[in-house]
C-alpha positions in Angstrom: -47.6 -23.0 10.3 -46.0 -19.8 11.4 -43.9 -17.8 9.0 -40.2 -17.3 9.8 -39.2 -13.7 10.3 -36.3 -12.8 8.1 -33.5 -11.0 9.9 -30.9 -9.0 8.0 -28.0 -10.0 10.2 -25.5 -7.5 8.7 -27.8 -4.5 9.0 -28.6 -5.5 12.6 -25.0 -5.8 13.6 -24.1 -2.6 11.8 -26.8 -0.6 13.6 -25.8 -2.2 17.0 -22.1 -1.3 16.3 -23.1 2.2 15.4 -25.2 2.6 18.5 -22.5 1.2 20.9 -19.7 3.2 19.3 -16.1 2.8 18.4 -15.1 0.9 21.5 -17.8 -1.8 21.1 -16.5 -5.3 21.4 -17.9 -8.3 19.4 -19.1 -10.0 22.5 -21.2 -6.9 23.5 -22.8 -6.7 20.0 -23.3 -10.5 19.7 -24.9 -10.6 23.2 -27.3 -7.8 22.4 -28.2 -9.3 19.0 -29.1 -12.6 20.7 -31.1 -10.7 23.4 -33.1 -8.7 20.8 -33.8 -11.8 18.6 -34.5 -14.6 21.2 -35.1 -18.0 19.6 -33.1 -17.2 16.5 -29.9 -19.1 16.1 -27.0 -17.0 14.8 -23.7 -18.4 13.4 -21.0 -16.7 15.5 -18.4 -16.8 12.7 -20.8 -15.1 10.3 -21.6 -12.5 12.9 -17.9 -11.9 13.6 -17.3 -11.3 9.8 -20.3 -8.9 9.7 -19.0 -7.1 12.8 -15.6 -6.6 11.2 -17.1 -5.3 8.0 -19.4 -3.0 9.9 -16.5 -1.5 11.8 -14.7 -0.8 8.6 -17.8 0.6 6.9 -18.4 2.9 9.9 -14.8 4.1 9.8 -13.8 2.6 13.2 -10.8 0.8 11.7 -7.7 2.4 10.2 -5.5 0.6 7.7 -2.2 -0.7 8.9 1.0 0.7 7.5 1.8 -2.6 5.7 -1.6 -2.4 3.9 -1.0 1.2 2.8 2.5 0.3 1.5 1.0 -2.7 -0.4 -1.6 -0.4 -2.0 1.0 2.1 -3.0 3.0 -0.7 -4.7 0.0 -1.8 -6.7 -0.6 1.8 -7.8 2.9 2.2 -9.2 4.3 4.5 -6.5 7.9 4.1 -5.4 8.2 2.5 -2.0 11.1 3.4 0.3 13.7 6.1 -0.1 12.2 9.6 -0.4 8.6 8.4 -0.2 9.0 6.4 3.0 8.1 2.8 3.6 10.2 -0.1 4.6 12.6 0.0 1.6 11.0 -3.0 -0.1 11.2 -2.7 -3.9 14.4 -0.6 -4.0 16.5 -3.5 -5.4 14.2 -3.9 -8.4 14.2 -0.2 -9.0 18.0 -0.1 -9.0 18.2 -3.0 -11.4 15.6 -1.3 -13.7 17.7 2.0 -13.6 20.9 0.0 -14.5 19.2 -1.7 -17.4 17.8 1.6 -18.7 21.3 3.1 -18.5 22.7 0.3 -20.6 20.0 0.6 -23.2 20.6 4.4 -23.4 24.4 3.8 -23.8 23.7 1.2 -26.6 21.4 3.7 -28.3 24.0 6.4 -28.1 26.6 4.0 -29.6 24.2 3.2 -32.5 23.7 6.9 -33.1 27.4 7.5 -33.2 28.2 4.6 -35.6 25.2 4.9 -37.8 23.7 1.4 -37.5 23.5 -1.6 -35.2 26.0 -3.7 -37.2 28.7 -1.0 -37.0 28.0 -0.6 -33.2 28.4 -4.4 -32.8 31.7 -4.4 -34.7 33.0 -1.6 -32.4 31.9 -3.7 -29.3 33.6 -6.9 -30.8 36.9 -5.0 -31.3 37.1 -3.8 -27.8 
């Protein structure tokens, strides 16, 4: 019985994509892959995934603006306003700033009255 030849599908697709360049289409790469390995049955969906990953790895694909904005959000950067973006997240930032202002005012009142019970009594008498 003849031994089956193992094909590293991802490596083959990556090398074909690199050889054909940035403007290569999946159909071109898939057709050439099938021509080089006659008799081997390739799953087209797996090849599409490998082609997509190969283009990313080779630097042929740039991230979209929405992806960059999402990454900045997860890294704790402000989105919108001065830093650009679509303004998403500014509402939460404004609420956070208001809450911090209230906490600072309460802290200042406690410092003026001496303790929290006295500060509460001042608030109750207003």
